[in-house]
Residue, then its C-alpha position, 0 to 999 in steps of 0.5 A: m762417076n757415081k758418088l755414093s749415098d751418104e743417106k741410111p734407110n729409114t729402117s724405123g719408119v718402115l717397121s713401124a709401119a709394117a707394125r700398124d698393117a700387122r696390127m690391123t690386120f691382126g685385129d679384123k681376124a681376130k674378131d672371129q677367132l678370139k670372138e668369145a673372150i672379148e665378149i667375156v671383156n666386154a660384158t664383164a666391163k660393161g657390168l662394172g661400169i668401165s668405158v671400153g666404148s662400144t666394143a674393145t678388142a684384140m690387137l698387136d700391141i704395138h711397142s711389142v717387136a719379138f711377135g708371139s702369144g705376148s704381142i696380143s693386149l686388149h684395145d677399146e675402140t678407140g685403139i687404145p690399149l685397156r692396160g693404159m686405164g686407172t688403176g681402179s679401171k684395171r683391178l675392177l676388170t681383172a677382178g671381174l675377169h677372175k671371177e668369171a673365169s673360176k669355175s671352180k673355188s678360187i682364192a684371190l688376195i687384195d692389199e687396200i680394196e679401196t686404191g683406185l677406186e671412188p666409193h660407189r666402184i669400191v662397192r661394185f668391186l666388192k660385188s665382182l669378188g662375190s661379197k652379195d654372192a648367196e654361194p661365192t666362187m672365190q675366196v677372198f683376202a682382202t684388206s682395207h681402210s676405208p669405211i665403205a668396204l666396210q660399210e658393204l660387207s656383213f659381220n661374218q666378213v669382217f675380221i680384225v687382226r691385231h698383233d701383240k708386238p711385246g708377246g710376238k702373237t697374232s690374233v685375228l678376230a672375228a666380229p661378232s653379230d651384234a657388230q652389224g649395226a655399228l658396221r653400217a651405222t658408224s664403219s669409220s670407227f671399226l678403223a681407229k686406235s680407240v672409239l668413244v661411243c657418244e650418247g648423241k651428236t651434241e656430244i660429239g660436237f661438244v667433244r670436237g669443239i672441246d679438242l679444237f680449241r687446245v689443238e688451236v690455243r693450247d697446242k695440245e695433241s688431238v684426239d685424231a692424232a690419238g686415233v680415237s673415233l667418236l662414234d655417233c649412238d644416235g640417242g635409243s634407248e638407254t642401253r645402245p651406247f653399251e651394246r655398241a662399246a660391247s661390239f668393239q670391246a670384244l674386237g680388241y678396241r680400247v673402248a670409253v662411253f660418254i653420255d647423259n645422265d638425265r635418264p637413269i644408267p641402266e646398271a648391270e650394262a655400265t657394269a659389266f662394260v666397266e669389269r671388260g675394261g672400259a671407261l664410263f664418262h657421265w655427268a652429275e645425276g640428273q644432268s644432261i651435257e647442258d643441264a652440266i653445261i649452264c648450271s656449272a657457269t658463272g653469270s657471264i659464261v652464261l650470257a656467252i651461251l645465251e650471246a653464242a645461241e642467239r648467233l648459232n640461229p639467228d632465224d629462230f629467236d622467237l623459238l628461244d624466247s619462247k623456249i625460255k617461257s615454257a621451261s619457265g613457267g612463263k616467269l622467265n624470257f630471252e632478254d631477262a635470261k641475259s640482263f641477269a647473267e651480265m648481272d650475274c644474279l641468276s639464280s640455279e632455278q633460272k639457270a636450269w630453267i635456260a639449261k632445259a631450253a637449250g635443250g629437248k628436241k629442237g634445242w640450242f645447239k643440237d647437231i655436231g656444228r652449233m654444240e662445236a661453235l659453243a664447245r670452241e668458242v665459250v666452254g674452251p677459254r672459259f673452262e677453268d671458270f667452270d665448277e669443279p665437277f664440270k671440269k673433272v668429267l671433261k678432264s677425265i675424257i679428254m685425259w682418256a682420248t691423249r694418253 
């Protein structure tokens, strides 16, 4: 008597094998039937730096059960579906293909243009959307929080959207032509709530150092958390800080300017800036930031500054010494300055010599890092021992930044 088998046929294995065979057979035939479309995909991927191997191919998707036009997908040369690429690569390829298909004017909407993309690929993505085209074929509406995106765009491609919650109004502000320089040099400032325009790196380092001390020792809110960007004007003419500030004011930003006062402040530009609602911070007449710090300090603070100069310029003692000698006409050297500071018997004239030596070209603290360290390690901890005019300026800056 024959016994009926209880074993079930391996239907899943049979179907899988059939799907693989169908996939391979279809892929061979698709090379000819979809040749033009595949060539477009390959050329677009290559132009955008997207790796699909030597060539992409059209194959059946083995995950599809019901066969139809939706079962066809593009695969790289190893047989992996292109839909498995990273988010950024898929966005790049989609944008490139969209542009290729846009023979007439079309519109693209993109949220967070930088999602999934490294900086160099953001640049390529923007180009693929036509940002550099003389006659674009697409109108693109894109949002972004990337300074890289702003750096790559022209001022007439940038718009700031502001929403007035109490008034229930939304306004769209076009970037003015004079914002182009700021877009290239300080694009991150356009992503902030408020902008503190600084004369140079020294001022930025000073504010950053004080802020670090406040946060670490005083447990205060940082200017970063308050949404303030520190914009570097990188020196230049006396009017440059106000020109940069005007670009941001025109776009509805809250703006302040922090500058030295050793050169005349341009009255017309400063007055117009303040009348538009800007806040202006500067030291006493004739003072640079080095003058303000050193001439407002006690002898023990000046000693700490001199020691910081040695620590932050470990290979340049001869330069430190020669600069004091030069500033004083040979009447003071570095070691004597330390001795007088320790005895708290520095005259106002001697402090001025030290301040002059600390500033200027090749100054002791003339970059962000060194001035940040001085402010964080010396000025912040000894703040209450400085003169009142100095403290008033610094308090005003911090109050504006964190309000």
